[in-house]
C-alpha positions as CSV (number, residue, x, y, z in Angstrom):
1,M,-234.5,181.0,58.9
2,Q,-238.2,181.0,58.5
3,I,-239.6,179.9,55.1
4,E,-242.5,182.0,53.7
5,P,-244.8,179.6,51.8
6,L,-245.9,180.3,48.3
7,P,-249.2,179.3,46.8
8,G,-249.0,176.1,44.8
9,H,-245.6,175.1,46.3
10,T,-245.2,171.9,48.3
11,Y,-243.2,171.7,51.6
12,L,-241.9,169.1,53.9
13,I,-243.5,169.7,57.3
14,G,-242.2,168.7,60.7
15,L,-244.8,167.8,63.3
16,C,-244.3,168.0,67.1
17,C,-244.7,164.2,67.3
18,G,-241.6,163.7,65.2
19,D,-243.4,162.7,62.0
20,T,-243.1,164.6,58.7
21,R,-245.7,165.3,56.0
22,R,-245.9,166.8,52.6
23,W,-248.3,169.8,52.4
24,Q,-249.0,172.1,49.5
25,F,-249.7,175.7,50.4
26,V,-253.0,176.8,48.9
27,E,-253.7,180.4,49.9
28,V,-254.2,183.0,52.6
29,D,-257.9,183.8,52.9
30,A,-259.6,187.2,53.5
31,R,-259.4,186.6,57.2
32,G,-255.7,185.8,57.2
33,G,-256.1,182.0,57.6
34,E,-253.5,179.9,55.8
35,W,-254.9,177.1,53.8
36,W,-252.9,173.9,53.1
37,R,-253.6,170.6,51.3
38,D,-252.2,167.4,52.8
39,C,-250.7,165.6,49.9
40,E,-251.1,162.1,51.4
41,K,-254.8,162.5,52.4
42,D,-255.7,165.0,49.6
43,E,-257.6,167.1,52.1
44,E,-257.5,170.9,52.6
45,F,-257.4,172.5,56.0
46,C,-256.8,175.9,57.7
47,A,-253.6,175.9,59.7
48,G,-255.3,177.9,62.4
49,N,-257.5,175.0,63.3
50,L,-254.6,172.6,64.0
51,M,-254.2,171.6,67.6
52,Y,-250.5,170.7,67.4
53,A,-247.1,172.4,66.6
54,W,-245.7,172.2,63.1
55,W,-243.0,173.9,61.0
56,I,-241.8,174.1,57.4
57,I,-238.5,172.1,57.1
58,E,-237.9,172.7,53.4
59,E,-239.6,173.1,50.0
60,C,-240.0,169.9,48.0
61,R,-238.7,170.0,44.5
């Protein structure tokens, strides 16, 4: 089951290296880019610029 992220919600993310991160979904921009905020680094980024595989494991409550 694929999780559709919602703006303002935080998710546990699995990375291809085996690590996990907490990311908050920010928005989809006018070009269709998905913007996220890394909760540990407090940095925003566009998922389309990432050079590794990742997936949403679950929503953090």
